[in-house]
N, C-alpha and C positions, 0 to 999 in steps of 0.2 A: 536584528537591531532593535533597540527599544524605541518606542514612539517619542520618548523624551529626547533621546539623542538625535533622532531624525529631525525633530522640530528645531532643536538647538542649532543644528548645522544648516538648516534651511535648504535641504537638498531634495525635497519632494518634487518629482517631475523634472529633475535636471539630468543633464548628461555631463559626465565628469571623466576626464582622462587621468588614469592612475598608473604609475610605473613602479612604485616602491612596495615591497612586501611589508614594510613597516607602517604603511598607511593604516589608520585606525579602522577605516571601513573594511579594508581587506582583512585585517585581523579579526574583525567581527564575523566575517563570512567564513574564514578558515576555522574559526572556533566551532562552527556548526558540524564539523567532523566528529565532535564529541557529544554524546547524548545529554550530558548535564547542561551544556550550553544550548542545545536545541530545546530542551525543556524550559530553560530560563527565558529564551527569546521567543518560544512558541513558533519556531520557524524551521525550515529545512531547505536543502539544496536539491535541485533537479538538473541533471546534466544532459545537454543536447538540445538542439533547436526544435526537434519534433516534440519533445516533452514540454518545452516551454510554450510552444504554440498550442499543444493540447490543453495545457492548464489555462491559458488565456481564453481559449474557446469555451471552456467549461466554467469560466467565471471565478477562478481562484484568485486570491489576493496576492499580487506580486509586490514584493518589497524592493528587490534589486534584480536587474538584468545585467549580466557581465558578458562581454563578447571580445574576441581576440581582435587586435588591431588589424590583422591580415584580412578580416571580414569587412572592413570599411569599403563601402560601395556595393556590397552584396545586397540586392534588393530585398530578399526574403528576411535577412537578418535586420536590415534597417526598418522594415515594416514591423517586425516583432518589437524592436526597440521603440518605435513610435507608439505602439500599442501599450507598452509598459509605461512610457512617459504619460500617456493620456490617462492611464489608470492610477497615476500618482506615484509610480515607482521611480527609483533612481536607476540610471543607465550608466554603466562603467565601461569604458574602452581601455583594455589592458594589453600588455605584451604577453606572449605565450608563457613566459616564465611565471607570471602571476597565476594564470589558469592552472599550470602544472602544480604550483604550490597549494592552491585551493583544493584541487581534486585529488592530489597525491598520486597522479598518474603521469607517466612520461609522455603519453600521447593523448592529451585531454581533448574533449569535444571543444569546439570553438565558441559555444554559447552555453551559459548556465543561468538558471534563475533561482532566486531565493523567494520562497513562498511562505505564507502563514499556514500553520498546521490546521487541519480541520477534522475534528472528531464528531461522531454522531452519538448523542446520549443513548444508552441502552433503553431507557424508559420511553424514548421516542420511536422505537421500532415497534410498529403495530402491523404485524404480518397479515396479509390477505391470503385467501385460498390460492394455492399454486406457488406461493413464494418459497424460495429456498435460500437459506443462509448457511454460511460455513463458520463454525467456531473452532478455534485452535487452542488447545490446552498447552501452555508453556512452550510454544514453538521457539526454538533457539537459533536456528540458522537463517540469516538474512536472505540467502538465495531461495530457501524453501518458502519463506513468507512471501517474497516478491513473486515467485512463480505461482503460488496459490492465488494471490490477488489477480494476477494476469489470467489465470484459468477461470476464476469466478467471473471475470469480465467477459471472457470468450464464451462461456457457457450461458451467460445471461442470468446467473444467480444474483441475489439482491445485495449481498455485502458480506463482510468478514467481522467476526467478533473475536477479540483477543482475550483469552481467559488466563488469569494468573500472571506470573512473571514471564513475559515474552520478550523476544527481541523487538527492537524499535522499528515500526513501519516507516519512520521518517529518516532512517539512516541512508546514506548515499548508496550503500550496497543494495539495500532493499528496494529503493526507488529505481535504481538501474534495472533490477531483475523484473520489475513490473512492466517495463517497456511503455510507461505512460498510463497504465491501468490504475495506478494509485489515484489519479485524478477523476476516474470514473466510478470507482468502487467505494461506497461508504464503509468506514471502519469505526467500530465501537470497541470498548474495553470494559472489563469487569473482573472482580475476583470470583472464585468458584462459587461461593455462597450466593452472591448477587446474581450470577448467571443462572444458577439452578432456580432461584426464586422467580426470575424473569421468565424463564422457560415455562414454569408451571402457570404463572399468571397469564401469559400470552397464549396458553393452550396450543403450543407448537409441539409437533412430534419430534422427539430427539432421537436421532439415529447415530450411534457411535461405532467406530471401527475398533476392533479388539481382536488380538490373537486368539482369545478364548471365545470369540463370538460363535454362537451356534447356528447362525443363519448366513447362508451364502448371500453375498451382496446383490446377486441378481434375482433373489427370490421375493423380497417384499414388494408390495404394491405401493409405490411411492406417490400415487395420485391422491391418497387420502390426507387432505389437510395440508397446511403449511409445514415445512420441514426445517430442521436444523441438522446439518451433517457435522458431527463432532469428531475431530481428529486429535489424537494424543501426541504427547511429546515424542521427539524423534527416537530417544533411547528407552524411555520408561513407559510409553503409552499413556493411557488415561489413568488418572488417579482413581482410587476405589470409589470415592464419593461421586465423581462424575460418571463412572461406569454404572453405578447403581441408579443414577438419575435417568439413564437412557431408557427409552421405551423399547428400543430394539438394538441389540449388539450384532453387527455384521462382521463378516470376515471376507477377505479377498484370497481365494485359494492360491497356493504356491505349488507349481508343478516341478520346479527344478530344485537345486540345492539351497537357493536363497530362502531364508525363513521369513523375510519381510520385504516390503517395497519401500522405496524412498517416500517420505511424507508427501511431497508435492505430487509425485506420480500417483500414489494411492488416492489422494484427494481428487485428482483428475479422473481416474477410473470410476470412482464412486459417483462423482458429480454427473458424468455423462450418462451413467446408467439411470440416475434420478431424472435427468433431462428427458429421457425416453418416456417416462411415466408422467411426470409432474408438470413439465414446462409446455406452454403452448407451442405448436409448430409454427415457425416463422421462416421466412426466406432470408437466410443469413449468408455471410461470406464463407467460402470454402477455405480450409487450411487450418 
């Protein structure tokens, strides 16, 4: 929702009961299912109480919290609503049919939040020794992108850089796949030329996965300097320009009939190998 519209309606920090799908506020939220409206509004939806609480805990700007009427009296939901109000957001109480329409799911979560998008400028990434970033060249599948973001969070890598024309990290499908990690993992974007220029200026070691890579992914010493793991498009792999920009091209051996791994799986395999070399040993959670 635009700030102008918010101010005009005088609804900051309010609680409002809405029952109609024709309500203009509901229409604005439903429009966020489309990328062009997410871009215009600079906003996105996160579905589920856990994701909303994660975002609030990490200081994200909430614009609207929507909860099902059936959750009235639920102490955890009401606490989240109070936090949203205190942060200046609008709180909507709606029947389930409205949540179903917004999320386009027959069994929607009982709570969703609308948050402001947050991008980190590529120029602001100043890697330190031991840092690992993941760059994705033209990733197209929302599930893959969401799973990579979740894996980056689990491994303890620093963030994700989207290169070229990629799927939208703020789509509802991608946000769902991150399981809340979208709020913990910085995301940057750049075209290929800008990314290559940044990599050279930052003096980061660029390691790309490639079917023609001559180096087994377990062979390099990843402890040397900050790293960027560069993963190619699901169908086409890396562009020639990006492959040439890599300091090392690695491959993940295939023992069976499959000639490649799913992008998110391959990213996880490579990242955990890098973690053994480059990341400090910490006492983390199992699983």
